KOLNU-252879 format. One record per residue (C-alpha): x, y, z. Coordinates in Angstrom, 1 decimal, decimal comma. Layout:
! KOLNU-252879
{{X Y Z}},
...
! end
This chain:
! KOLNU-252879
{{147,9 89,2 -0,3}},
{{148,7 85,8 1,1}},
{{152,4 85,3 1,9}},
{{154,6 82,4 2,6}},
{{158,4 82,8 2,7}},
{{158,8 79,0 2,1}},
{{157,0 79,3 -1,3}},
{{159,4 79,6 -4,2}},
{{157,7 82,5 -5,9}},
{{156,5 84,5 -2,9}},
{{157,7 88,1 -2,9}},
{{158,3 87,9 0,8}},
{{161,2 85,6 0,1}},
{{162,9 88,4 -1,9}},
{{162,4 90,7 1,1}},
{{163,9 88,0 3,4}},
{{166,9 87,7 1,0}},
{{167,4 91,5 1,1}},
{{167,2 92,0 4,9}},
{{169,1 88,8 5,6}},
{{172,1 89,9 3,6}},
{{175,2 90,8 5,7}},
{{175,8 94,1 3,8}},
{{172,2 95,1 4,3}},
{{172,3 94,4 8,0}},
{{175,5 96,4 8,3}},
{{174,1 99,3 6,3}},
{{170,9 99,5 8,3}},
{{172,9 99,3 11,6}},
{{175,3 102,0 10,4}},
{{172,4 104,4 9,7}},
{{170,8 104,0 13,1}},
{{172,0 107,4 14,4}},
{{171,1 109,4 11,2}},
{{172,1 109,9 7,6}},
{{175,5 109,2 6,3}},
{{177,3 110,0 3,0}},
{{178,3 107,2 0,7}},
{{182,0 107,6 1,7}},
{{181,1 107,5 5,4}},
{{179,3 104,2 4,8}},
{{182,2 102,8 2,9}},
{{184,6 103,7 5,7}},
{{182,4 102,4 8,4}},
{{181,8 99,0 6,7}},
{{185,3 97,6 6,3}},
{{185,7 95,2 3,4}},
{{182,7 96,2 1,3}},
{{183,6 96,8 -2,3}},
{{182,2 100,0 -4,0}},
{{180,2 97,8 -6,4}},
{{178,6 95,8 -3,6}},
{{177,9 98,9 -1,5}},
{{176,2 100,6 -4,4}},
{{174,2 97,5 -5,3}},
{{173,0 97,0 -1,8}},
{{172,1 100,7 -1,3}},
{{170,1 100,6 -4,5}},
{{168,2 97,5 -3,4}},
{{167,5 99,0 0,0}},
{{166,3 102,2 -1,7}},
{{164,1 100,2 -4,1}},
{{162,6 98,3 -1,2}},
{{161,8 101,5 0,7}},
{{164,3 100,8 3,5}},
{{166,6 103,8 2,8}},
{{166,3 107,1 1,2}},
{{168,9 108,7 -1,1}},
{{169,2 112,5 -1,1}},
{{171,3 114,2 -3,7}},
{{172,5 117,7 -2,8}},
{{173,2 120,1 -5,6}},
{{176,7 121,1 -4,5}},
{{180,2 120,8 -5,9}},
{{181,5 118,2 -5,3}},
{{178,2 116,3 -5,4}},
{{176,9 115,1 -2,1}},
{{174,6 112,1 -1,5}},
{{173,2 111,2 1,8}},
{{171,5 107,9 2,8}},
{{169,1 107,6 5,7}},
{{166,6 105,0 7,1}},
{{163,0 105,4 6,3}},
{{160,3 104,5 8,8}},
{{160,2 101,0 7,3}},
{{164,0 100,8 7,6}},
{{163,9 102,0 11,3}},
{{161,5 99,1 12,0}},
{{164,4 96,7 11,1}},
{{166,8 98,2 13,7}},
{{166,0 95,9 16,6}},
{{166,3 92,8 14,3}},
{{169,6 94,0 12,9}},
{{170,9 94,9 16,3}},
{{169,9 91,4 17,6}},
{{171,7 89,7 14,7}},
{{174,8 91,8 15,3}},
{{174,8 91,1 19,0}},
{{174,3 87,4 18,4}},
{{177,2 87,2 15,9}},
{{179,5 89,0 18,3}},
{{178,4 87,0 21,3}},
{{178,7 83,6 19,7}},
{{181,7 84,0 17,4}},
{{183,8 81,9 19,7}},
{{181,3 79,1 19,7}},
{{181,1 79,2 15,9}},
{{184,9 79,2 15,5}},
{{185,1 76,2 17,9}},
{{182,4 74,4 15,9}},
{{184,2 75,1 12,6}},
{{187,5 73,8 14,0}},
{{185,9 70,6 15,3}},
{{184,1 70,1 12,0}},
{{187,3 70,7 9,9}},
{{189,3 68,3 12,0}},
{{186,8 65,5 11,2}},
{{186,7 66,1 7,5}},
! end
């Protein structure tokens, strides 16, 4: 298959949309040390709504990045973990997270400068 993320209808663009999403990056990074329950992910990722967490997890599962394991216990327990494909994203996600944290001051300064001109 020939791929080109710049081509409008190329499936690789959909993958780029998925892995470039902030919630996806945070979920993948959160699962780096092993599986977590839905509630643990929700607590770890401050500000994500239940609807968005569920949608993002479903998309990551569909794309083969995470696995969802349902345990037949009461109350029901669901664990999420990275697949081999998902683990291959860790260095990229870590780099994005590090860059964001390292350069937030520069970004805030640039926003302030921009907003003062507008």
